[in-house]
C-alpha positions as CSV (number, residue, x, y, z in Angstrom):
1,X,0.0,0.0,0.0
2,X,3.0,2.3,0.5
3,X,3.7,2.1,-3.2
4,X,0.3,3.6,-4.1
5,X,0.7,6.3,-1.5
6,X,4.2,7.2,-2.6
7,X,3.0,7.4,-6.3
8,X,0.2,9.8,-5.3
9,X,2.5,12.0,-3.3
10,X,5.0,12.1,-6.2
11,X,2.2,13.1,-8.6
12,X,1.1,15.9,-6.3
13,X,4.7,17.1,-5.9
14,X,5.2,17.0,-9.7
15,X,2.0,19.0,-10.3
16,X,3.1,21.6,-7.7
17,X,6.6,21.7,-9.2
18,X,5.2,22.3,-12.7
19,X,2.9,25.1,-11.4
20,X,5.9,26.7,-9.7
21,X,8.0,26.6,-12.9
22,X,5.1,28.0,-14.8
23,X,4.6,30.8,-12.4
24,X,8.3,31.7,-12.6
25,X,8.2,31.6,-16.4
26,X,5.1,33.8,-16.4
27,X,6.9,36.3,-14.2
28,X,9.9,36.4,-16.5
29,X,8.6,35.8,-20.0
30,X,5.3,37.7,-19.7
31,X,6.9,41.1,-19.0
32,X,9.6,40.4,-21.6
33,X,7.0,39.8,-24.3
34,X,5.0,42.8,-23.3
35,X,8.0,45.1,-22.9
36,X,6.8,45.9,-19.4
37,X,9.9,45.2,-17.3
38,X,9.4,48.3,-15.2
39,X,6.5,46.6,-13.3
40,X,8.8,45.0,-10.7
41,X,5.9,44.5,-8.2
42,X,4.1,42.0,-10.4
43,X,7.3,40.3,-11.5
44,X,8.4,39.9,-7.9
45,X,5.0,38.5,-6.9
46,X,5.1,35.8,-9.7
47,X,8.6,34.9,-8.7
48,X,7.6,34.6,-5.0
49,X,4.6,32.5,-6.0
50,X,6.7,30.2,-8.1
51,X,9.3,29.8,-5.3
52,X,6.6,29.0,-2.8
53,X,5.1,26.4,-5.0
54,X,8.5,24.8,-5.6
55,X,9.1,24.8,-1.8
56,X,5.7,23.2,-1.2
57,X,6.5,20.5,-3.8
58,X,9.7,19.7,-1.8
59,X,7.8,19.6,1.5
60,X,5.2,17.3,-0.1
61,X,7.9,14.9,-0.9
62,X,8.6,14.6,2.8
63,X,5.4,12.7,3.1
64,X,6.8,9.6,1.3
65,X,6.7,6.4,3.2
66,X,9.4,3.7,3.2
């Protein structure tokens, strides 16, 4: 039963990781495409959101069972 639990935990961690990477990319690529690099508040918020999601993904992996 641990195998099923671990697979589910890994899937959740992967989803959170992908969302985090997507948020970071949105914070970097979006302003570059729009030419709006002066809006540092929004860029910073996207980067913080992405970092938090990546950290949450790492924390989620702590729930793996041996």
